[in-house]
C-alpha positions as CSV (number, residue, x, y, z in Angstrom):
1,M,40.5,-86.6,-38.9
2,P,43.4,-85.2,-41.0
3,G,46.8,-86.7,-40.4
4,P,50.0,-84.8,-39.7
5,N,50.6,-84.2,-43.5
6,A,47.3,-82.5,-44.2
7,P,48.6,-78.9,-44.1
8,L,51.4,-80.0,-46.4
9,L,48.9,-81.5,-48.8
10,R,46.9,-78.3,-48.8
11,R,50.1,-76.2,-49.5
12,R,50.9,-78.5,-52.4
13,A,47.5,-77.8,-53.9
14,L,48.0,-74.0,-53.8
15,P,50.0,-73.9,-57.1
16,L,46.9,-75.5,-58.7
17,L,45.0,-72.4,-57.9
18,V,47.3,-70.0,-59.8
19,P,45.8,-70.7,-63.2
20,I,42.3,-70.2,-61.8
21,L,43.3,-66.9,-60.1
22,L,45.1,-65.6,-63.3
23,S,42.1,-66.5,-65.5
24,R,39.9,-64.1,-63.5
25,P,39.2,-60.9,-65.4
26,A,41.3,-57.9,-64.4
27,R,39.6,-55.2,-62.3
28,A,37.3,-53.4,-64.7
29,A,37.8,-49.7,-65.4
30,P,35.4,-47.5,-63.6
31,A,32.1,-46.8,-65.3
32,A,31.8,-43.5,-67.2
33,I,30.7,-40.5,-65.2
34,R,28.5,-37.9,-66.8
35,F,27.0,-34.7,-65.6
36,R,24.8,-32.0,-67.1
37,I,26.0,-28.5,-66.2
38,M,23.1,-26.3,-65.1
39,R,22.8,-22.5,-64.7
40,Q,19.5,-21.1,-63.4
41,G,17.6,-24.2,-64.3
42,S,18.9,-24.5,-67.9
43,Q,21.6,-26.8,-69.2
44,I,24.6,-24.9,-70.4
45,G,27.0,-27.8,-70.8
46,T,28.2,-31.3,-70.1
47,H,31.0,-32.8,-68.0
48,G,32.1,-36.4,-68.6
49,V,34.9,-38.7,-67.6
50,T,35.4,-42.0,-69.5
51,F,37.9,-44.7,-68.7
52,S,39.8,-47.4,-70.6
53,E,42.3,-50.0,-69.7
54,A,45.1,-51.4,-71.9
55,N,48.5,-53.0,-71.2
56,G,48.2,-52.5,-67.4
57,E,47.4,-48.8,-67.8
58,L,44.2,-46.9,-66.8
59,T,43.4,-43.9,-69.0
60,A,40.8,-41.3,-67.8
61,R,39.6,-38.8,-70.3
62,T,37.7,-35.7,-69.1
63,D,35.6,-33.6,-71.5
64,V,33.9,-30.4,-70.4
65,D,31.9,-28.3,-72.8
66,I,30.0,-25.2,-71.7
67,T,28.2,-22.6,-73.9
68,V,26.3,-19.7,-72.4
69,R,23.9,-17.9,-74.7
70,L,22.0,-14.7,-74.2
71,L,19.2,-14.1,-76.6
72,G,20.7,-16.7,-78.9
73,V,24.1,-15.2,-79.0
74,T,27.1,-17.1,-77.4
75,V,28.5,-14.9,-74.6
76,F,30.7,-17.5,-73.1
77,R,32.4,-20.7,-74.3
78,F,34.5,-23.1,-72.4
79,N,36.0,-26.4,-73.6
80,H,38.4,-28.6,-71.5
81,R,40.1,-31.8,-72.6
82,F,42.2,-33.6,-70.0
83,T,43.7,-37.1,-70.3
84,E,45.5,-39.0,-67.5
85,V,47.4,-42.3,-67.9
86,W,48.0,-44.3,-64.7
87,T,50.2,-47.3,-64.1
88,G,49.0,-48.7,-60.8
89,D,48.8,-45.8,-58.4
90,R,51.4,-43.7,-60.3
91,L,50.6,-41.0,-62.8
92,R,52.6,-41.7,-66.0
93,L,51.2,-38.9,-68.3
94,A,48.7,-36.1,-68.1
95,T,47.7,-33.7,-71.0
96,S,45.4,-30.8,-70.8
97,R,43.9,-28.4,-73.4
98,H,41.8,-25.6,-72.0
99,D,39.9,-23.2,-74.3
100,R,38.1,-20.3,-72.6
101,N,36.5,-18.0,-75.1
102,G,39.3,-18.6,-77.6
103,T,42.2,-18.3,-75.2
104,V,43.9,-21.7,-75.2
105,T,46.3,-23.0,-72.5
106,E,47.9,-26.4,-72.6
107,M,49.8,-28.5,-70.1
108,V,51.8,-31.8,-70.2
109,A,53.0,-33.7,-67.2
110,R,55.2,-36.8,-67.4
111,A,56.6,-39.2,-64.9
112,A,60.4,-39.0,-65.3
113,E,63.6,-38.9,-63.3
114,G,61.8,-39.9,-60.0
115,A,59.4,-36.9,-60.4
116,I,56.5,-35.5,-62.3
117,L,57.8,-33.0,-64.8
118,V,55.2,-30.4,-65.8
119,Q,55.3,-28.0,-68.8
120,G,52.5,-25.5,-68.7
121,P,51.5,-21.8,-68.8
122,Q,53.6,-21.2,-65.6
123,G,56.7,-22.7,-67.2
124,P,58.5,-25.9,-66.3
125,Q,57.9,-27.4,-62.8
126,R,59.3,-30.4,-61.0
127,L,56.8,-32.1,-58.7
128,P,57.1,-35.1,-56.3
129,A,56.7,-38.5,-58.0
130,E,53.5,-39.1,-56.0
131,A,51.9,-35.9,-57.2
132,A,48.6,-36.2,-58.9
133,P,46.3,-34.0,-60.9
134,L,43.3,-32.5,-59.1
135,S,40.9,-35.1,-60.5
136,W,37.8,-35.5,-58.4
137,W,37.0,-38.9,-59.9
138,N,39.5,-40.6,-57.6
139,P,39.2,-39.4,-54.0
140,R,42.1,-41.6,-52.9
141,L,44.4,-39.0,-54.5
142,F,43.3,-36.2,-52.3
143,T,45.9,-36.9,-49.7
144,R,48.8,-36.5,-52.2
145,P,50.4,-33.3,-53.5
146,L,47.9,-32.1,-56.1
147,F,48.3,-29.9,-59.3
148,D,45.9,-28.6,-61.8
């Protein structure tokens, strides 16, 4: 039967666990997500999201490529590149390049001054610091103010 000092001895042993806990690998980045984009039974494009982690940041890169052809002639082309950089649950940076049949729009959003500062086709915008891009890969963000 443990004596009166047993809980104290257990508490003293806790610092010994710190190196073990710190040696565990960090939470791995999510696996890549890939879709084929279909139209009337034919593949017309791809949609993929890849993830990487470095220096405490999670980067999600979205690539969408769609080409619609009619009798071998391209009648519609769409390319979208979107990159998000997260530190914890806060967006640090988002960049977007959207090309729809040769019409290109770009957007940059940065965390600064206690807000998300966006520069895009609609001009500069100041969003709440907890705002997040409309990224379906992380459903936890759906309760926040969203932008796209």
